C-alpha positions in Angstrom: 13.5 -3.2 -10.8 16.8 -4.0 -12.6 17.6 -7.6 -13.0 20.8 -9.1 -11.8 20.7 -12.1 -14.2 23.7 -13.2 -16.2 24.4 -11.4 -19.5 22.3 -12.4 -22.5 23.9 -15.3 -24.5 23.4 -13.5 -27.9 25.6 -10.5 -26.8 29.0 -11.1 -28.5 32.1 -11.3 -26.4 34.6 -8.5 -26.3 37.4 -9.2 -28.8 40.7 -10.1 -27.1 39.0 -9.8 -23.7 42.0 -11.0 -21.7 44.2 -8.4 -23.5 41.6 -5.7 -22.8 41.3 -6.7 -19.1 45.1 -6.6 -18.8 45.1 -3.2 -20.4 42.6 -2.0 -17.9 44.7 -3.2 -14.9 47.8 -1.7 -16.4 46.1 1.7 -16.8 44.6 1.4 -13.3 48.1 0.9 -11.8 49.6 3.8 -13.7 47.2 6.8 -13.2 48.2 10.3 -14.4 46.9 13.8 -13.5 45.1 16.2 -15.8 47.2 17.3 -18.8 49.9 14.8 -17.7 48.4 11.7 -19.4 51.5 11.1 -21.5 51.8 7.4 -20.9 48.1 6.7 -21.3 48.0 8.8 -24.5 50.9 6.8 -26.0 49.1 3.5 -25.3 45.9 4.8 -26.8 47.6 6.1 -29.9 49.5 2.9 -30.5 46.4 0.8 -30.3 44.3 3.1 -32.5 47.0 3.0 -35.2 47.2 -0.8 -35.0 43.4 -0.9 -35.5 43.7 1.2 -38.7 42.6 4.6 -37.4 44.1 7.9 -38.6 45.6 8.9 -35.2 46.7 12.3 -33.9 48.3 12.9 -30.5 48.8 16.2 -28.6 45.3 17.6 -29.3 44.4 20.0 -26.6 47.6 19.1 -24.7 47.6 15.4 -24.2 44.4 14.4 -26.1 44.3 11.7 -28.8 42.0 11.6 -31.7 41.3 8.6 -33.9 39.4 8.8 -37.2 38.1 5.9 -39.3 36.5 6.8 -42.5 34.3 4.1 -44.1 32.4 5.6 -47.0 29.6 8.1 -47.0 27.4 8.3 -44.0 27.0 10.0 -40.6 29.9 11.0 -38.3 29.7 9.6 -34.8 31.9 10.8 -32.0 32.7 8.4 -29.1 34.5 10.0 -26.2 36.5 8.7 -23.2 38.4 10.7 -20.6 41.9 9.7 -19.4 42.9 11.6 -16.3 43.1 10.4 -12.7 42.7 12.0 -9.2 45.0 12.9 -6.3 43.6 10.2 -4.2 45.5 7.5 -2.2 44.1 4.1 -3.2 42.9 1.7 -0.5 41.2 -1.1 -2.5 43.9 -3.6 -1.7 43.8 -4.9 -5.3 46.9 -6.5 -6.7 47.0 -3.9 -9.4 46.3 -1.0 -7.0 48.1 2.3 -7.7 51.1 3.3 -5.7 51.9 6.2 -8.0 52.7 9.7 -6.8 53.2 12.9 -8.7 53.6 16.6 -8.2 50.4 18.6 -8.7 49.9 22.1 -10.1 50.6 23.7 -6.6 53.9 21.9 -6.3 52.7 19.4 -3.7 53.5 15.7 -3.8 50.2 13.8 -4.1 49.1 10.1 -4.4 47.4 9.1 -7.6 44.4 6.8 -8.3 41.9 6.2 -11.0 39.1 6.8 -8.4 36.6 7.9 -11.0 36.9 5.1 -13.5 38.5 6.8 -16.5 40.8 3.8 -16.9 37.6 1.8 -17.6 36.4 4.4 -20.0 39.6 4.3 -22.0 39.6 0.5 -22.0 36.0 0.2 -23.2 36.5 2.7 -26.0 39.6 1.0 -27.2 37.7 -2.3 -27.2 34.8 -0.8 -29.2 37.3 0.8 -31.6 38.8 -2.6 -32.3 35.4 -4.2 -32.8 34.1 -1.5 -35.1 37.3 -1.5 -37.2 37.1 -5.2 -37.6 33.5 -5.1 -38.8 33.6 -2.3 -41.4 31.3 -4.3 -43.7 28.4 -3.6 -41.3 28.4 0.2 -41.3 29.2 3.3 -43.4 30.3 6.7 -42.2 33.0 8.1 -40.1 34.1 7.3 -36.5 35.6 10.1 -34.5 37.2 8.7 -31.3 38.0 11.4 -28.7 40.3 10.4 -25.9 40.2 13.5 -23.7 42.5 14.8 -21.0 41.7 16.8 -17.9 38.0 16.0 -17.3 38.5 16.1 -13.6 39.5 19.8 -13.7 36.8 20.7 -16.3 39.3 22.0 -18.9 40.0 19.1 -21.2 37.0 19.3 -23.5 37.5 23.1 -23.9 41.2 22.6 -24.7 40.5 20.1 -27.5 37.8 22.4 -28.9 40.2 25.3 -28.8 42.8 23.2 -30.6 40.4 22.8 -33.6 39.0 19.4 -32.8 36.0 19.6 -35.1 37.7 21.8 -37.8 40.8 19.6 -38.0 39.1 16.2 -38.0 35.3 15.9 -38.4 32.1 17.5 -37.1 29.9 14.7 -35.6 26.2 14.2 -36.0 26.0 12.9 -32.4 28.3 12.7 -29.4 28.2 9.5 -27.3 29.8 8.4 -24.1 29.5 6.6 -20.8 30.6 6.9 -17.2 31.2 4.0 -14.9 29.1 4.2 -11.6 28.0 2.0 -8.7 25.1 0.4 -10.6 25.3 -3.4 -11.0 27.6 -4.4 -13.8 25.6 -5.4 -16.8 23.3 -2.5 -16.4 23.3 1.0 -17.8 21.5 4.1 -16.7 20.3 6.7 -19.2 18.3 9.8 -18.5 17.0 12.1 -21.2 17.1 15.9 -20.6 19.4 17.5 -17.9 21.5 14.4 -16.8 24.6 15.8 -15.1 24.9 19.0 -13.2 26.8 22.1 -14.1 29.9 22.5 -12.0 31.6 25.6 -10.5 34.6 25.3 -8.2 35.8 28.3 -6.2 38.8 29.2 -4.1 38.0 31.7 -1.3 40.7 33.4 0.7 39.6 35.1 3.9 42.1 37.6 5.4 42.5 38.1 9.1 45.0 39.6 11.4 47.2 37.1 13.1 48.8 37.0 16.5 49.2 35.0 19.7 46.4 32.5 20.5 46.2 33.9 24.1 45.3 37.4 22.8 42.4 36.9 20.3 41.2 40.4 21.2 44.2 41.8 19.4 43.6 39.8 16.2 41.0 39.1 13.6 40.6 35.4 13.6 40.2 33.9 10.1 39.3 30.5 11.5 36.2 31.8 13.2 35.5 33.8 10.0 35.8 30.7 7.9 33.7 28.6 10.3 30.9 31.2 10.2 31.1 31.4 6.4 30.9 27.6 6.0 27.7 27.5 8.2 26.1 30.3 6.3 26.9 28.8 2.9 24.8 25.8 3.8 21.7 28.0 4.1 21.8 28.8 0.4 20.3 25.6 -0.8 18.1 25.3 2.3 16.6 28.8 2.1 17.4 30.4 -1.3 16.7 27.5 -3.8 13.1 26.6 -4.5 12.0 23.1 -3.5 11.3 22.3 -7.2 14.9 23.1 -8.1 18.2 21.3 -7.3 21.5 22.7 -6.1 24.5 21.5 -4.1 27.0 23.7 -2.2 29.9 21.7 -0.7 33.0 23.1 1.1 35.5 20.4 0.3 38.5 21.9 2.0 39.3 24.5 4.7 42.9 25.4 5.4 44.1 27.8 8.1 47.1 28.0 10.4 49.6 25.3 11.6 50.1 25.9 15.4 47.6 25.6 18.3 48.7 28.9 19.9 49.0 31.0 16.8 46.1 32.8 15.2 46.7 32.7 11.5 46.3 35.7 9.2 44.3 33.9 6.4 42.0 31.0 5.8 41.3 29.3 2.5 38.1 27.5 1.5 37.6 25.3 -1.6 34.0 25.0 -2.7 32.0 23.2 -5.4 28.6 24.2 -6.6 26.3 21.9 -8.6 23.2 23.1 -10.4 21.0 22.2 -13.4 19.2 25.4 -14.3 21.1 28.5 -15.5 19.0 30.9 -13.4 19.6 28.8 -10.3 23.4 28.6 -11.1 23.6 32.4 -11.3 21.6 32.9 -8.1 23.7 30.4 -6.1 27.0 31.9 -7.2 25.8 35.4 -6.3 24.7 34.1 -2.9 28.1 32.5 -2.3 29.9 35.8 -3.0 27.4 37.8 -1.0 27.8 35.6 2.1 31.6 35.5 1.9 31.9 39.3 1.6 29.3 39.8 4.4 31.0 37.5 6.8 34.4 39.1 6.2 32.9 42.5 6.8 31.1 41.3 10.0 34.4 39.9 11.3 36.2 43.2 10.7 38.5 41.7 8.1 41.4 44.0 7.2 41.1 43.2 3.5 38.3 42.1 1.2 38.2 38.4 0.5 39.5 36.9 -2.7 37.0 34.8 -4.7 38.4 32.9 -7.7 36.6 30.5 -10.0 39.0 27.6 -10.6 36.7 25.3 -12.7 33.5 25.9 -14.5 31.5 23.9 -17.0 27.8 23.6 -17.9 25.3 20.9 -17.3 25.2 17.8 -19.5 21.8 17.8 -21.3 21.0 14.6 -23.1 19.0 15.2 -26.2 15.6 13.6 -25.5 15.0 12.2 -29.0 18.5 11.0 -29.4 18.4 9.5 -25.9 15.3 7.5 -26.7 16.8 6.2 -29.9 19.9 5.2 -27.9 17.8 3.6 -25.2 16.1 1.3 -27.7 19.5 0.2 -29.0 20.8 -0.5 -25.5 17.7 -2.5 -24.6 18.1 -4.6 -27.7 21.7 -5.6 -26.9 21.6 -5.7 -23.1 17.9 -6.6 -22.4 15.2 -4.1 -21.5 15.5 -4.7 -17.7 19.1 -3.8 -17.8 18.5 -0.2 -19.0 17.3 2.0 -16.2 16.5 5.7 -15.8 18.6 6.9 -12.8 17.3 10.4 -12.9 19.5 13.5 -13.0 22.9 13.1 -11.3 24.5 15.9 -9.4 27.9 14.8 -10.6 29.4 16.8 -13.4 31.0 16.2 -16.8 32.5 18.4 -19.5 31.4 16.1 -22.4 28.4 18.4 -23.0 30.9 21.1 -24.2 31.9 18.8 -27.0 28.3 18.4 -28.2 27.5 22.1 -27.8 30.6 23.1 -29.8 29.8 20.5 -32.5 26.1 21.6 -32.7 25.2 17.9 -32.2 23.0 16.0 -29.8 24.6 14.5 -26.7 23.8 11.1 -25.2 25.8 10.2 -22.1 24.9 7.2 -19.9 26.0 5.5 -16.7 27.8 2.2 -17.0 27.3 -0.2 -14.1 30.5 -1.3 -12.5 29.4 -2.8 -9.1 29.3 -6.5 -8.3 25.8 -7.7 -9.3 25.8 -10.0 -6.2 25.6 -7.0 -4.0 22.1 -6.3 -5.4 20.8 -9.9 -5.5 18.6 -9.4 -2.4 17.1 -6.1 -3.6 13.4 -6.5 -4.5 12.3 -2.9 -4.7 13.7 0.3 -6.2 14.2 1.7 -2.7 16.2 -1.4 -1.7 18.2 -1.2 -4.9 18.9 2.5 -4.3 20.0 1.8 -0.7 22.5 -0.8 -1.8 23.9 1.6 -4.5 24.3 4.4 -1.9 26.2 2.1 0.5 28.8 1.1 -2.1 32.1 2.9 -2.6 31.3 5.5 -5.3 33.4 7.6 -7.7 36.2 9.5 -6.0 36.3 7.1 -3.1 39.7 5.5 -2.3 37.8 2.2 -2.3 36.2 2.6 -5.7 36.9 -0.4 -7.9 34.7 -1.6 -10.8 34.4 -5.4 -11.3 36.5 -5.8 -14.4 34.9 -8.6 -16.5 31.2 -7.7 -16.8 31.9 -4.0 -16.8 34.2 -4.2 -19.7 31.9 -6.5 -21.7 28.9 -4.3 -21.1 30.8 -1.1 -21.8 32.3 -2.3 -25.1 29.0 -3.7 -26.2 27.1 -0.5 -25.4 29.6 1.8 -27.2 29.7 -0.6 -30.3 26.0 -1.0 -30.6 25.1 2.7 -30.1 27.8 3.7 -32.6 26.4 1.3 -35.2 22.9 2.5 -34.6 23.9 6.0 -35.6 26.2 5.0 -38.5 24.9 4.3 -42.0 23.9 0.8 -42.9 25.3 -1.3 -45.7 23.4 -3.2 -48.3 24.6 -6.4 -46.6 23.3 -5.2 -43.3 19.9 -4.1 -44.8 19.6 -7.4 -46.6 
């Protein structure tokens, strides 16, 4: 059972913590969509240069890379993502976002850091400053990757295609963290498949529109869409083995705009999450089969259109590297504060960076919830129940507690980076 005690007294404070907390609040108030992270990228680049990093902007669009070479030794990559979501914030915080932007479809949307990427950036900049200030304690090369467009699953690929590892350095390990509704001060690390593969699809169902009073003269795409949604839910229930895991969610259904008009098309937006490649293939084939069958059963005048809009593989934490990292996190945070949350059905594209580099990946969850919310939990079941009840990532109410989350995040990144970098004679002595 995770402890909710105060942080260990021997864990050093984040350098310039007030400045870092101010940075976090500023980033939270100024979110930017995927591949539009221009302001965030400028702030990141300025701070990296001030800390002594060789800094390059515009990598993979709006990505920023910082390199700090400190003698012979391993190369360690630390990664943070920068983009926000089209979500209207409802936290009521004094630094809540009121920003709006135009998305890729030309629609005006609200913006919010509803997934915590502002926290990821702030923690990595804090760790960058700490590591740069203590170069006498390590040897090797730090490769700091501030990545755009994680939310659309294209940022890691864009940086790889722009020569990330050829232009800068090829790491021996890729490390990162993602804030989540665990109690602040805790981290969650699971070896093996840790985050699900993600596939997003746009499905357009074609009908034949007309007057709402004469459905017999039409092919109703709303009914076709409703039947499709219901049938899609049978994939996981009846086509995926109980020993495997999959999620099929229809996140949006759009059709028509008048009560007495039968539209001529309906659009579904789906997400599919899986861990095993064979299950992934099977589920995607089942989605296509059901969509096409329901269209045919409805007498659709045209075949449906099925487009994959986002796709990236599962994040698999290297077991040996994860155990090594777990020991380090337990040393600096306390063993009771390092938990195994099991596989998460959320998705991430950091695994693409590790795969392209040919390096092990270690990616953990960073607690961002108020520890007081968990104070009465005495069993793992009670702890899990509290976590499920809290606003989670992508919620308009998601808001990490700033202080302990930043301290833990900076400490975790700094300690794990040092554990993989070379040691100096002074350190060994």
